[in-house]
Chimera marker file (.cmm) of the C-alpha trace (Angstrom):
<marker_set name="trace">
<marker id="1" x="-17.203" y="7.931" z="-0.593" r="1" g="1" b="0" radius="0.5"/>
<marker id="2" x="-19.418" y="4.580" z="-0.493" r="1" g="1" b="0" radius="0.5"/>
<marker id="3" x="-19.577" y="2.730" z="2.851" r="1" g="1" b="0" radius="0.5"/>
<marker id="4" x="-16.946" y="-0.247" z="1.044" r="1" g="1" b="0" radius="0.5"/>
<marker id="5" x="-14.636" y="2.321" z="0.023" r="1" g="1" b="0" radius="0.5"/>
<marker id="6" x="-14.810" y="3.411" z="3.995" r="1" g="1" b="0" radius="0.5"/>
<marker id="7" x="-14.347" y="0.011" z="5.164" r="1" g="1" b="0" radius="0.5"/>
<marker id="8" x="-11.334" y="-0.508" z="2.480" r="1" g="1" b="0" radius="0.5"/>
<marker id="9" x="-9.785" y="2.434" z="3.361" r="1" g="1" b="0" radius="0.5"/>
<marker id="10" x="-10.378" y="2.086" z="7.436" r="1" g="1" b="0" radius="0.5"/>
<marker id="11" x="-8.344" y="-1.309" z="6.587" r="1" g="1" b="0" radius="0.5"/>
<marker id="12" x="-5.814" y="-0.169" z="4.418" r="1" g="1" b="0" radius="0.5"/>
<marker id="13" x="-5.252" y="2.663" z="7.851" r="1" g="1" b="0" radius="0.5"/>
<marker id="14" x="-4.658" y="-0.127" z="10.381" r="1" g="1" b="0" radius="0.5"/>
<marker id="15" x="-2.101" y="-2.077" z="7.454" r="1" g="1" b="0" radius="0.5"/>
<marker id="16" x="0.021" y="1.219" z="7.807" r="1" g="1" b="0" radius="0.5"/>
<marker id="17" x="0.004" y="1.663" z="12.279" r="1" g="1" b="0" radius="0.5"/>
<marker id="18" x="1.726" y="-2.038" z="11.815" r="1" g="1" b="0" radius="0.5"/>
<marker id="19" x="4.966" y="-0.294" z="10.616" r="1" g="1" b="0" radius="0.5"/>
<marker id="20" x="4.466" y="2.718" z="13.232" r="1" g="1" b="0" radius="0.5"/>
<marker id="21" x="7.670" y="4.179" z="14.365" r="1" g="1" b="0" radius="0.5"/>
<marker id="22" x="10.212" y="1.366" z="12.668" r="1" g="1" b="0" radius="0.5"/>
<marker id="23" x="9.700" y="2.714" z="8.953" r="1" g="1" b="0" radius="0.5"/>
<marker id="24" x="12.412" y="5.670" z="9.880" r="1" g="1" b="0" radius="0.5"/>
<marker id="25" x="13.217" y="7.625" z="7.658" r="1" g="1" b="0" radius="0.5"/>
<marker id="26" x="9.851" y="6.572" z="5.706" r="1" g="1" b="0" radius="0.5"/>
<marker id="27" x="6.478" y="7.250" z="6.411" r="1" g="1" b="0" radius="0.5"/>
<marker id="28" x="3.942" y="4.550" z="7.934" r="1" g="1" b="0" radius="0.5"/>
<marker id="29" x="2.169" y="3.148" z="4.756" r="1" g="1" b="0" radius="0.5"/>
<marker id="30" x="-0.480" y="1.282" z="4.866" r="1" g="1" b="0" radius="0.5"/>
<marker id="31" x="-1.766" y="-0.221" z="0.976" r="1" g="1" b="0" radius="0.5"/>
<marker id="32" x="-5.187" y="-2.514" z="-0.007" r="1" g="1" b="0" radius="0.5"/>
<marker id="33" x="-5.989" y="-3.940" z="-3.621" r="1" g="1" b="0" radius="0.5"/>
<marker id="34" x="-9.091" y="-4.802" z="-4.434" r="1" g="1" b="0" radius="0.5"/>
<marker id="35" x="-10.893" y="-5.701" z="-7.197" r="1" g="1" b="0" radius="0.5"/>
<marker id="36" x="-14.682" y="-6.887" z="-7.761" r="1" g="1" b="0" radius="0.5"/>
<marker id="37" x="-14.401" y="-6.155" z="-3.726" r="1" g="1" b="0" radius="0.5"/>
<marker id="38" x="-11.815" y="-9.086" z="-2.812" r="1" g="1" b="0" radius="0.5"/>
<marker id="39" x="-8.966" y="-8.129" z="-1.298" r="1" g="1" b="0" radius="0.5"/>
<marker id="40" x="-6.116" y="-9.352" z="-3.884" r="1" g="1" b="0" radius="0.5"/>
<marker id="41" x="-3.106" y="-7.574" z="-1.933" r="1" g="1" b="0" radius="0.5"/>
<marker id="42" x="-2.004" y="-5.742" z="0.691" r="1" g="1" b="0" radius="0.5"/>
<marker id="43" x="1.287" y="-4.687" z="2.227" r="1" g="1" b="0" radius="0.5"/>
<marker id="44" x="3.542" y="-1.711" z="4.803" r="1" g="1" b="0" radius="0.5"/>
<marker id="45" x="5.748" y="0.060" z="5.222" r="1" g="1" b="0" radius="0.5"/>
<marker id="46" x="8.545" y="-2.233" z="6.351" r="1" g="1" b="0" radius="0.5"/>
<marker id="47" x="11.435" y="-1.907" z="8.952" r="1" g="1" b="0" radius="0.5"/>
<marker id="48" x="13.810" y="0.946" z="7.774" r="1" g="1" b="0" radius="0.5"/>
<marker id="49" x="11.575" y="1.823" z="5.207" r="1" g="1" b="0" radius="0.5"/>
<marker id="50" x="11.894" y="-0.666" z="2.999" r="1" g="1" b="0" radius="0.5"/>
<marker id="51" x="10.303" y="-2.353" z="1.099" r="1" g="1" b="0" radius="0.5"/>
<marker id="52" x="7.460" y="0.296" z="0.287" r="1" g="1" b="0" radius="0.5"/>
<marker id="53" x="3.693" y="-0.811" z="1.200" r="1" g="1" b="0" radius="0.5"/>
<marker id="54" x="2.960" y="0.052" z="-2.559" r="1" g="1" b="0" radius="0.5"/>
<marker id="55" x="5.612" y="-2.505" z="-3.807" r="1" g="1" b="0" radius="0.5"/>
<marker id="56" x="4.446" y="-5.644" z="-1.233" r="1" g="1" b="0" radius="0.5"/>
<marker id="57" x="1.018" y="-5.217" z="-1.812" r="1" g="1" b="0" radius="0.5"/>
<marker id="58" x="0.992" y="-5.253" z="-5.860" r="1" g="1" b="0" radius="0.5"/>
<marker id="59" x="3.639" y="-8.606" z="-5.899" r="1" g="1" b="0" radius="0.5"/>
<marker id="60" x="1.376" y="-9.832" z="-3.324" r="1" g="1" b="0" radius="0.5"/>
<marker id="61" x="-2.106" y="-9.198" z="-6.220" r="1" g="1" b="0" radius="0.5"/>
<marker id="62" x="-0.406" y="-10.045" z="-9.624" r="1" g="1" b="0" radius="0.5"/>
<marker id="63" x="-2.002" y="-10.084" z="-12.257" r="1" g="1" b="0" radius="0.5"/>
<marker id="64" x="-4.817" y="-9.727" z="-10.234" r="1" g="1" b="0" radius="0.5"/>
<marker id="65" x="-4.172" y="-6.183" z="-9.983" r="1" g="1" b="0" radius="0.5"/>
<marker id="66" x="-5.050" y="-4.862" z="-12.892" r="1" g="1" b="0" radius="0.5"/>
<marker id="67" x="-8.272" y="-3.188" z="-13.151" r="1" g="1" b="0" radius="0.5"/>
<marker id="68" x="-8.251" y="-2.999" z="-9.518" r="1" g="1" b="0" radius="0.5"/>
<marker id="69" x="-8.581" y="-0.241" z="-6.600" r="1" g="1" b="0" radius="0.5"/>
<marker id="70" x="-5.770" y="0.614" z="-4.210" r="1" g="1" b="0" radius="0.5"/>
<marker id="71" x="-6.145" y="2.050" z="-0.999" r="1" g="1" b="0" radius="0.5"/>
<marker id="72" x="-3.502" y="3.915" z="-0.226" r="1" g="1" b="0" radius="0.5"/>
<marker id="73" x="-2.499" y="6.167" z="2.850" r="1" g="1" b="0" radius="0.5"/>
<marker id="74" x="-0.086" y="8.493" z="1.371" r="1" g="1" b="0" radius="0.5"/>
<marker id="75" x="0.063" y="9.086" z="-2.086" r="1" g="1" b="0" radius="0.5"/>
<marker id="76" x="2.551" y="6.595" z="-3.759" r="1" g="1" b="0" radius="0.5"/>
<marker id="77" x="6.858" y="7.826" z="-4.299" r="1" g="1" b="0" radius="0.5"/>
<marker id="78" x="7.555" y="9.397" z="-7.424" r="1" g="1" b="0" radius="0.5"/>
<marker id="79" x="10.652" y="9.930" z="-7.170" r="1" g="1" b="0" radius="0.5"/>
<marker id="80" x="14.593" y="7.840" z="-7.401" r="1" g="1" b="0" radius="0.5"/>
<marker id="81" x="16.146" y="7.033" z="-4.178" r="1" g="1" b="0" radius="0.5"/>
<marker id="82" x="16.797" y="3.752" z="-2.287" r="1" g="1" b="0" radius="0.5"/>
<marker id="83" x="14.446" y="2.297" z="-4.035" r="1" g="1" b="0" radius="0.5"/>
<marker id="84" x="12.372" y="3.467" z="-7.743" r="1" g="1" b="0" radius="0.5"/>
<marker id="85" x="9.796" y="4.695" z="-7.835" r="1" g="1" b="0" radius="0.5"/>
<marker id="86" x="6.403" y="3.142" z="-6.827" r="1" g="1" b="0" radius="0.5"/>
<marker id="87" x="4.318" y="5.107" z="-9.334" r="1" g="1" b="0" radius="0.5"/>
<marker id="88" x="6.451" y="2.952" z="-11.557" r="1" g="1" b="0" radius="0.5"/>
<marker id="89" x="5.587" y="-0.837" z="-9.891" r="1" g="1" b="0" radius="0.5"/>
<link id1="1" id2="2" r="1" g="1" b="0" radius="0.2"/>
<link id1="2" id2="3" r="1" g="1" b="0" radius="0.2"/>
<link id1="3" id2="4" r="1" g="1" b="0" radius="0.2"/>
<link id1="4" id2="5" r="1" g="1" b="0" radius="0.2"/>
<link id1="5" id2="6" r="1" g="1" b="0" radius="0.2"/>
<link id1="6" id2="7" r="1" g="1" b="0" radius="0.2"/>
<link id1="7" id2="8" r="1" g="1" b="0" radius="0.2"/>
<link id1="8" id2="9" r="1" g="1" b="0" radius="0.2"/>
<link id1="9" id2="10" r="1" g="1" b="0" radius="0.2"/>
<link id1="10" id2="11" r="1" g="1" b="0" radius="0.2"/>
<link id1="11" id2="12" r="1" g="1" b="0" radius="0.2"/>
<link id1="12" id2="13" r="1" g="1" b="0" radius="0.2"/>
<link id1="13" id2="14" r="1" g="1" b="0" radius="0.2"/>
<link id1="14" id2="15" r="1" g="1" b="0" radius="0.2"/>
<link id1="15" id2="16" r="1" g="1" b="0" radius="0.2"/>
<link id1="16" id2="17" r="1" g="1" b="0" radius="0.2"/>
<link id1="17" id2="18" r="1" g="1" b="0" radius="0.2"/>
<link id1="18" id2="19" r="1" g="1" b="0" radius="0.2"/>
<link id1="19" id2="20" r="1" g="1" b="0" radius="0.2"/>
<link id1="20" id2="21" r="1" g="1" b="0" radius="0.2"/>
<link id1="21" id2="22" r="1" g="1" b="0" radius="0.2"/>
<link id1="22" id2="23" r="1" g="1" b="0" radius="0.2"/>
<link id1="23" id2="24" r="1" g="1" b="0" radius="0.2"/>
<link id1="24" id2="25" r="1" g="1" b="0" radius="0.2"/>
<link id1="25" id2="26" r="1" g="1" b="0" radius="0.2"/>
<link id1="26" id2="27" r="1" g="1" b="0" radius="0.2"/>
<link id1="27" id2="28" r="1" g="1" b="0" radius="0.2"/>
<link id1="28" id2="29" r="1" g="1" b="0" radius="0.2"/>
<link id1="29" id2="30" r="1" g="1" b="0" radius="0.2"/>
<link id1="30" id2="31" r="1" g="1" b="0" radius="0.2"/>
<link id1="31" id2="32" r="1" g="1" b="0" radius="0.2"/>
<link id1="32" id2="33" r="1" g="1" b="0" radius="0.2"/>
<link id1="33" id2="34" r="1" g="1" b="0" radius="0.2"/>
<link id1="34" id2="35" r="1" g="1" b="0" radius="0.2"/>
<link id1="35" id2="36" r="1" g="1" b="0" radius="0.2"/>
<link id1="36" id2="37" r="1" g="1" b="0" radius="0.2"/>
<link id1="37" id2="38" r="1" g="1" b="0" radius="0.2"/>
<link id1="38" id2="39" r="1" g="1" b="0" radius="0.2"/>
<link id1="39" id2="40" r="1" g="1" b="0" radius="0.2"/>
<link id1="40" id2="41" r="1" g="1" b="0" radius="0.2"/>
<link id1="41" id2="42" r="1" g="1" b="0" radius="0.2"/>
<link id1="42" id2="43" r="1" g="1" b="0" radius="0.2"/>
<link id1="43" id2="44" r="1" g="1" b="0" radius="0.2"/>
<link id1="44" id2="45" r="1" g="1" b="0" radius="0.2"/>
<link id1="45" id2="46" r="1" g="1" b="0" radius="0.2"/>
<link id1="46" id2="47" r="1" g="1" b="0" radius="0.2"/>
<link id1="47" id2="48" r="1" g="1" b="0" radius="0.2"/>
<link id1="48" id2="49" r="1" g="1" b="0" radius="0.2"/>
<link id1="49" id2="50" r="1" g="1" b="0" radius="0.2"/>
<link id1="50" id2="51" r="1" g="1" b="0" radius="0.2"/>
<link id1="51" id2="52" r="1" g="1" b="0" radius="0.2"/>
<link id1="52" id2="53" r="1" g="1" b="0" radius="0.2"/>
<link id1="53" id2="54" r="1" g="1" b="0" radius="0.2"/>
<link id1="54" id2="55" r="1" g="1" b="0" radius="0.2"/>
<link id1="55" id2="56" r="1" g="1" b="0" radius="0.2"/>
<link id1="56" id2="57" r="1" g="1" b="0" radius="0.2"/>
<link id1="57" id2="58" r="1" g="1" b="0" radius="0.2"/>
<link id1="58" id2="59" r="1" g="1" b="0" radius="0.2"/>
<link id1="59" id2="60" r="1" g="1" b="0" radius="0.2"/>
<link id1="60" id2="61" r="1" g="1" b="0" radius="0.2"/>
<link id1="61" id2="62" r="1" g="1" b="0" radius="0.2"/>
<link id1="62" id2="63" r="1" g="1" b="0" radius="0.2"/>
<link id1="63" id2="64" r="1" g="1" b="0" radius="0.2"/>
<link id1="64" id2="65" r="1" g="1" b="0" radius="0.2"/>
<link id1="65" id2="66" r="1" g="1" b="0" radius="0.2"/>
<link id1="66" id2="67" r="1" g="1" b="0" radius="0.2"/>
<link id1="67" id2="68" r="1" g="1" b="0" radius="0.2"/>
<link id1="68" id2="69" r="1" g="1" b="0" radius="0.2"/>
<link id1="69" id2="70" r="1" g="1" b="0" radius="0.2"/>
<link id1="70" id2="71" r="1" g="1" b="0" radius="0.2"/>
<link id1="71" id2="72" r="1" g="1" b="0" radius="0.2"/>
<link id1="72" id2="73" r="1" g="1" b="0" radius="0.2"/>
<link id1="73" id2="74" r="1" g="1" b="0" radius="0.2"/>
<link id1="74" id2="75" r="1" g="1" b="0" radius="0.2"/>
<link id1="75" id2="76" r="1" g="1" b="0" radius="0.2"/>
<link id1="76" id2="77" r="1" g="1" b="0" radius="0.2"/>
<link id1="77" id2="78" r="1" g="1" b="0" radius="0.2"/>
<link id1="78" id2="79" r="1" g="1" b="0" radius="0.2"/>
<link id1="79" id2="80" r="1" g="1" b="0" radius="0.2"/>
<link id1="80" id2="81" r="1" g="1" b="0" radius="0.2"/>
<link id1="81" id2="82" r="1" g="1" b="0" radius="0.2"/>
<link id1="82" id2="83" r="1" g="1" b="0" radius="0.2"/>
<link id1="83" id2="84" r="1" g="1" b="0" radius="0.2"/>
<link id1="84" id2="85" r="1" g="1" b="0" radius="0.2"/>
<link id1="85" id2="86" r="1" g="1" b="0" radius="0.2"/>
<link id1="86" id2="87" r="1" g="1" b="0" radius="0.2"/>
<link id1="87" id2="88" r="1" g="1" b="0" radius="0.2"/>
<link id1="88" id2="89" r="1" g="1" b="0" radius="0.2"/>
</marker_set>
């Protein structure tokens, strides 16, 4: 892990903390999308667990998400529930 990876992961963790205690039944997750050293998307799990952090970050990043690196504090969901899987986003 590089120093910049650690810095971006720390930012993703800080984003996730914004949802602490508000996201039940889902965990509080933070997501940061970085392209060429620049943050192009960010998100965290919203109250009641929707929308998910990854969905918000991808929406903010738009086309800049292609080829970018995603720093997320929990493996993206791959199941169908109240929302489609984040792995399909």
